[in-house]
C-alpha positions as CSV (number, residue, x, y, z in Angstrom):
1,M,17.2,25.0,8.6
2,L,14.1,23.2,9.1
3,S,13.5,24.7,12.4
4,R,13.5,28.1,10.9
5,H,10.7,27.4,9.1
6,L,8.4,25.8,11.9
7,T,6.1,28.3,13.6
8,R,5.5,28.4,17.5
9,T,2.1,27.0,16.8
10,A,3.2,23.9,14.9
11,S,1.8,21.0,16.4
12,Y,4.1,18.3,18.1
13,S,2.3,15.8,15.6
14,A,3.4,18.0,12.5
15,I,6.9,17.9,13.5
16,L,6.9,14.2,13.9
17,L,5.4,13.8,10.4
18,I,8.0,16.3,8.9
19,A,10.9,14.3,10.6
20,A,9.5,10.9,9.5
21,S,9.6,12.3,5.9
22,V,12.9,13.5,5.9
23,S,14.2,10.3,7.6
24,A,12.6,8.3,4.9
25,C,13.9,10.5,2.1
26,R,17.5,10.2,3.3
27,D,19.8,8.0,1.0
28,E,22.0,6.4,3.9
29,A,22.5,3.3,5.8
30,P,19.9,1.8,7.8
31,M,18.9,3.2,11.1
32,E,18.5,1.5,14.3
33,P,14.9,-0.3,14.8
34,V,13.1,2.8,16.7
35,A,10.0,4.1,16.2
36,I,8.5,7.1,17.7
37,S,4.9,7.7,18.7
38,A,2.4,10.5,18.9
39,H,3.3,10.3,23.0
40,G,6.9,10.1,22.5
41,A,7.3,6.5,23.7
42,Q,9.9,4.3,21.8
43,H,9.2,0.9,20.6
44,T,11.6,-2.1,19.7
45,A,11.1,-3.8,16.5
46,A,12.6,-7.2,15.2
47,P,16.4,-6.9,14.0
48,E,15.5,-6.2,10.3
49,R,17.3,-3.7,8.1
50,G,15.9,-0.7,10.3
51,L,12.5,0.6,10.9
52,L,10.5,3.9,9.6
53,A,8.1,5.6,11.9
54,T,5.3,7.7,10.9
55,L,2.0,9.0,12.2
56,T,-1.0,8.3,9.9
57,A,-4.2,10.3,9.8
58,F,-7.4,8.3,9.1
59,V,-11.2,9.7,9.3
60,G,-10.1,11.8,12.5
61,R,-8.2,9.3,14.0
62,V,-4.4,9.7,14.5
63,L,-2.7,6.0,14.6
64,D,0.9,5.8,16.3
65,T,1.2,2.0,15.2
66,P,4.9,1.8,14.0
67,L,5.0,0.7,10.2
68,G,7.5,-2.1,10.9
69,A,10.9,-3.1,9.9
70,Q,12.0,-2.4,6.4
71,P,12.0,-5.6,3.8
72,R,15.0,-7.2,2.5
73,I,14.0,-7.2,-0.7
74,T,11.1,-4.9,-2.4
75,P,8.3,-6.9,-4.2
76,S,7.2,-5.9,-7.6
77,L,3.7,-6.9,-9.5
78,R,2.1,-6.2,-12.7
79,I,-1.3,-6.7,-13.9
80,A,-1.9,-9.7,-16.0
81,S,-5.4,-8.8,-16.7
82,P,-7.5,-7.1,-17.9
83,S,-5.0,-5.4,-20.1
84,S,-5.7,-1.9,-21.6
85,S,-6.2,-3.5,-25.0
86,G,-8.7,-6.1,-23.6
87,R,-12.4,-5.8,-23.2
88,V,-14.1,-5.3,-19.7
89,V,-17.8,-5.8,-20.0
90,A,-20.2,-3.5,-18.3
91,N,-22.2,-4.3,-15.2
92,Q,-20.3,-7.6,-14.8
93,P,-17.7,-8.5,-11.8
94,V,-14.2,-7.3,-13.2
95,T,-11.8,-10.2,-12.8
96,I,-8.3,-8.8,-12.0
97,R,-5.3,-11.1,-12.3
98,V,-1.6,-10.2,-11.1
99,R,1.8,-11.4,-11.4
100,Y,3.8,-10.7,-8.5
101,E,7.5,-11.6,-7.0
102,N,9.1,-11.3,-3.7
103,F,6.3,-10.9,-1.5
104,D,4.4,-13.5,0.9
105,N,0.9,-13.2,-0.2
106,R,-1.4,-14.2,2.5
107,P,-4.9,-12.5,1.8
108,E,-6.2,-15.0,5.0
109,L,-4.3,-12.9,7.3
110,R,-5.8,-9.5,6.4
111,T,-7.4,-7.8,9.4
112,A,-11.0,-6.9,9.1
113,P,-12.9,-4.6,8.6
114,A,-10.4,-2.7,6.7
115,D,-11.7,0.9,7.7
116,V,-11.5,0.2,11.3
117,S,-8.4,-2.2,11.6
118,L,-6.2,-0.2,9.1
119,G,-2.8,0.7,10.3
120,S,-3.6,-1.4,13.6
121,L,-0.4,-3.8,13.2
122,P,2.9,-3.0,12.0
123,Q,4.4,-4.6,8.8
124,V,4.9,-8.2,9.2
125,L,8.1,-9.7,7.3
126,T,8.5,-13.5,6.9
127,D,12.5,-14.3,6.0
128,G,12.7,-10.6,5.0
129,Y,9.6,-10.8,2.6
130,V,6.7,-8.3,3.3
131,Q,3.5,-10.3,4.3
132,G,0.3,-9.1,3.0
133,H,-2.4,-9.1,0.2
134,V,-3.1,-7.3,-3.1
135,H,-5.8,-4.6,-3.5
136,G,-7.4,-3.7,-6.8
137,Y,-9.3,-0.8,-7.4
138,L,-11.3,0.5,-10.6
139,Q,-11.5,4.5,-10.9
140,R,-14.0,6.3,-13.0
141,I,-12.4,8.9,-15.6
142,D,-14.9,11.6,-17.1
143,D,-15.1,12.5,-20.6
144,D,-12.5,15.4,-19.9
145,D,-10.1,12.8,-18.6
146,N,-10.5,14.0,-15.1
147,F,-11.2,12.1,-11.9
148,P,-14.5,12.8,-10.7
149,D,-14.2,11.0,-7.5
150,V,-11.1,10.7,-5.4
151,N,-12.2,7.3,-4.0
152,A,-12.4,4.2,-6.4
153,T,-15.7,3.4,-8.1
154,S,-14.9,-0.5,-7.5
155,F,-12.7,-1.9,-4.9
156,C,-11.7,-5.7,-4.1
157,V,-8.9,-7.5,-2.4
158,L,-7.4,-10.4,-4.8
159,T,-8.1,-13.1,-2.7
160,R,-7.5,-16.2,-4.7
161,V,-3.7,-17.3,-4.8
162,V,-3.6,-19.1,-8.4
163,T,0.0,-20.2,-8.2
164,R,2.7,-19.7,-5.7
165,V,6.2,-20.8,-5.9
166,G,8.1,-19.7,-2.9
167,Y,7.2,-16.0,-2.9
168,N,6.4,-15.8,-6.3
169,G,3.1,-16.3,-7.8
170,V,-0.3,-15.2,-9.4
171,A,-3.2,-13.8,-7.6
172,E,-6.9,-12.9,-8.8
173,G,-10.0,-11.3,-7.5
174,E,-13.3,-9.8,-8.4
175,C,-14.1,-6.1,-8.3
176,P,-17.8,-5.3,-8.1
177,A,-19.5,-4.4,-11.9
178,V,-19.4,-1.0,-12.9
179,P,-21.2,0.9,-15.7
180,A,-19.8,1.7,-19.2
181,G,-17.0,4.2,-19.4
182,K,-13.2,4.5,-19.0
183,Y,-11.4,3.5,-15.8
184,R,-8.4,3.7,-14.1
185,L,-7.0,0.2,-12.8
186,S,-4.7,0.0,-10.4
187,V,-3.3,-2.9,-7.9
188,E,-1.2,-2.3,-4.9
189,F,0.4,-4.4,-2.3
190,Q,-0.9,-3.8,1.3
191,T,0.3,-5.1,4.8
192,N,-1.9,-7.1,6.8
193,S,-3.5,-4.2,8.3
194,H,-4.1,-2.6,5.0
195,T,-1.2,0.1,4.8
196,A,0.8,0.3,1.9
197,I,4.2,-1.4,2.2
198,L,7.8,-0.2,2.7
199,K,10.5,-0.5,0.2
200,D,14.1,-2.0,0.9
201,G,15.6,1.3,0.1
202,P,15.2,4.8,-1.5
203,R,15.7,4.0,-5.1
204,A,13.7,0.9,-5.1
205,T,11.0,1.0,-8.0
206,P,7.2,1.4,-7.1
207,T,5.4,-1.5,-6.1
208,S,2.0,-1.0,-7.7
209,D,0.7,-1.1,-11.5
210,I,-1.9,0.7,-13.5
211,A,-3.7,0.3,-16.6
212,M,-6.4,2.5,-18.4
213,V,-9.3,0.1,-19.5
214,R,-12.4,0.7,-21.5
215,V,-15.9,-0.6,-19.9
216,R,-18.1,-1.4,-22.8
């Protein structure tokens, strides 16, 4: 049925994107580790639980780097501070702390700069756990509860690993100061090359956390 809706003018990249999306959403046994690039070449991956491939458009560039093998288990995290009931001081750096599980947190291995190296490397696994780091975002909300800008008002990488026991731990970092107002605070796991990580299956719960904070 899908082919009936594709026009003759549909680009090859668009067809690959649709195919990758359909494959990622199917609830079925893991596929063999094969990725398709924009040029139709095939890449092999480590024999994990399978591999999902996609094409990523970023500031006019099309990346054909495979996302990497699926993790054995989906990591999870939650914001420890600041909480929605806590106070965030205006015009001072915002310290964000998170607790995470089932994640190989290695912020020192991230590629830089992020905007140039985004998606340059496939996802890396350590004993079946995703390796990467945690991003923090503060996004301003106006008086009508709208987001005036899709980009974060303040962004940071949680570079300090406060505690680590195996693949569980606590991480924190400082995001640049923001003026008074209401903000959406969110945190998210990222791979070494700053792409969102893969889950271990279609029913795995989301890996990011969000809190609404008031800055005074």
